[in-house]
C-alpha positions as CSV (number, residue, x, y, z in Angstrom):
1,M,-0.2,-0.1,-0.1
2,P,1.9,3.4,-1.2
3,W,2.3,6.0,1.5
4,R,-0.5,9.0,1.7
5,E,0.1,12.2,3.0
6,T,-3.0,13.1,5.7
7,P,-4.4,16.4,6.3
8,K,-2.8,17.0,9.3
9,F,0.5,16.6,7.7
10,V,0.1,18.3,5.2
11,T,-1.2,21.3,7.6
12,M,2.0,21.0,10.0
13,R,4.3,20.7,6.8
14,K,2.4,24.3,5.6
15,F,2.7,25.3,9.1
16,I,6.2,25.1,9.7
17,L,7.2,26.1,6.0
18,A,5.6,29.8,7.2
19,L,7.2,29.5,10.4
20,L,10.7,29.2,9.0
21,L,9.7,31.8,6.3
22,F,8.7,34.2,8.9
23,A,12.2,33.6,11.2
24,F,13.9,34.5,7.2
25,A,12.3,37.6,7.1
26,T,12.6,38.8,10.6
27,S,16.1,37.9,10.4
28,A,16.6,39.4,7.1
29,N,15.1,42.9,8.6
30,A,16.8,43.4,11.3
31,Q,20.2,42.6,9.7
32,S,19.4,45.2,6.9
33,K,19.5,48.3,9.1
34,P,22.3,48.2,11.8
35,A,21.9,50.3,14.3
36,P,23.4,53.8,14.2
37,K,26.9,54.4,15.9
38,L,25.9,57.6,18.5
39,Q,27.7,59.7,20.7
40,T,26.9,61.7,23.8
41,Y,27.7,65.5,24.0
42,L,28.1,68.1,26.9
43,A,28.6,71.4,24.9
44,G,30.1,69.5,21.9
45,L,32.3,67.6,23.9
46,K,32.8,63.9,24.2
47,G,34.5,64.5,27.5
48,G,37.7,64.5,28.8
49,D,39.9,66.1,30.8
50,I,38.8,69.9,31.1
51,T,40.1,73.1,33.6
52,V,37.2,74.2,36.4
53,A,36.0,77.4,34.3
54,D,35.6,75.7,31.2
55,F,33.6,72.6,33.4
56,N,31.7,75.3,34.9
57,H,30.6,77.1,31.6
58,I,29.6,73.8,30.0
59,I,28.0,72.1,33.0
60,D,24.0,74.5,32.0
61,S,24.8,72.6,28.1
62,P,21.9,70.5,27.3
63,V,23.0,67.1,27.2
64,V,22.9,66.1,22.7
65,V,23.1,62.6,21.2
66,K,24.4,62.2,17.7
67,D,25.3,59.9,15.2
68,E,27.9,59.7,13.1
69,K,26.1,62.1,10.1
70,G,25.1,65.1,12.8
71,I,21.8,64.2,13.5
72,A,20.2,64.6,16.5
73,Y,18.1,62.1,18.8
74,P,15.9,62.6,21.8
75,V,17.5,62.2,24.9
76,A,14.8,59.8,26.9
77,R,16.5,59.3,30.0
78,F,20.1,60.2,31.6
79,T,22.1,59.6,34.8
80,A,24.5,63.0,36.2
81,G,27.0,61.2,38.6
82,Y,29.5,63.0,40.2
83,K,32.6,61.3,41.9
84,F,34.6,63.8,44.6
85,T,36.7,63.7,48.3
86,S,36.0,65.2,50.9
87,S,38.0,65.7,54.3
88,Y,36.2,64.6,57.2
89,E,38.0,64.7,61.8
90,D,37.6,61.3,62.8
91,E,35.7,61.5,66.2
92,D,37.7,58.9,68.0
93,S,41.4,59.6,66.4
94,G,41.0,63.7,65.9
95,E,42.7,63.0,63.0
96,K,42.0,64.8,59.5
97,K,40.9,61.8,57.1
98,T,39.7,61.9,53.2
99,T,36.9,59.7,51.7
100,S,35.4,59.5,48.3
101,D,31.7,60.4,47.7
102,F,30.0,60.1,44.6
103,R,26.0,61.2,43.9
104,S,24.3,60.8,41.2
105,Q,20.8,62.0,39.9
106,E,18.4,60.6,36.7
107,Y,16.6,62.9,34.7
108,T,13.8,61.4,32.3
109,D,12.7,63.2,29.6
110,D,15.0,66.2,30.0
111,N,18.6,66.9,28.6
112,K,19.3,68.8,30.9
113,M,20.3,68.8,34.4
114,S,18.4,70.7,37.6
115,E,19.0,73.9,37.8
116,L,19.8,73.1,42.0
117,W,22.1,69.9,40.8
118,R,24.0,72.0,38.2
119,Q,24.6,75.0,41.4
120,S,25.9,72.4,43.3
121,V,28.4,70.8,41.5
122,K,29.7,74.7,40.6
123,D,29.6,75.6,44.2
124,N,32.1,72.8,44.9
125,V,34.3,71.5,42.1
126,K,37.8,71.0,42.4
127,A,40.6,69.8,40.6
128,G,40.8,65.8,40.8
129,D,36.7,65.9,40.9
130,E,35.1,63.8,38.3
131,M,32.0,64.4,36.3
132,L,30.0,61.1,34.9
133,L,27.2,61.2,32.0
134,F,25.4,57.5,31.9
135,N,22.8,55.5,31.2
136,V,21.8,57.4,28.4
137,L,19.2,56.3,26.7
138,V,17.8,57.9,22.8
139,R,14.9,57.5,21.0
140,L,15.1,56.3,18.2
141,K,13.0,57.2,14.8
142,N,11.4,54.0,14.9
143,G,10.1,54.6,18.0
144,K,12.6,51.9,20.0
145,K,14.8,53.2,22.5
146,M,18.3,52.7,22.7
147,M,20.9,53.1,24.9
148,V,24.3,55.2,24.2
149,P,28.6,55.0,25.8
150,Q,28.5,57.4,28.6
151,I,31.0,60.1,29.2
152,S,33.1,61.7,31.5
153,F,35.0,65.0,32.3
154,K,38.2,64.7,34.8
155,I,38.3,68.0,36.3
156,K,42.0,69.4,36.2
């Protein structure tokens, strides 16, 4: 007796074929559009060493993210972090000691640090401190969000 395809077998074969075609189409589409290469800027700078005076000037600027073509992307979120050293007197020994400290503030749907944060940093900035802009998230044109590399400024 010859082998015959049953209706269930034909339906299953069509389903598997459709699934394979969908998987191929999805992977082909994902490969055709690479993610843009994005860079975070503060006052047009990508981070690096900076003087106290220059830092106090740029901290009032908005955070901007651009691709390699110079096209800006809306900032959905970022975190500003500030590393610094502070001194205190040890109550037991009476010695003056130095410690490292870190403060951060997250901003959502805004590309500028708050006035209070900026003024606090300006009032206390000194050589050896460091400002970080991290957890930077932008909105792409297709509605998706993408994480962008962090930048840092070392105060000299």
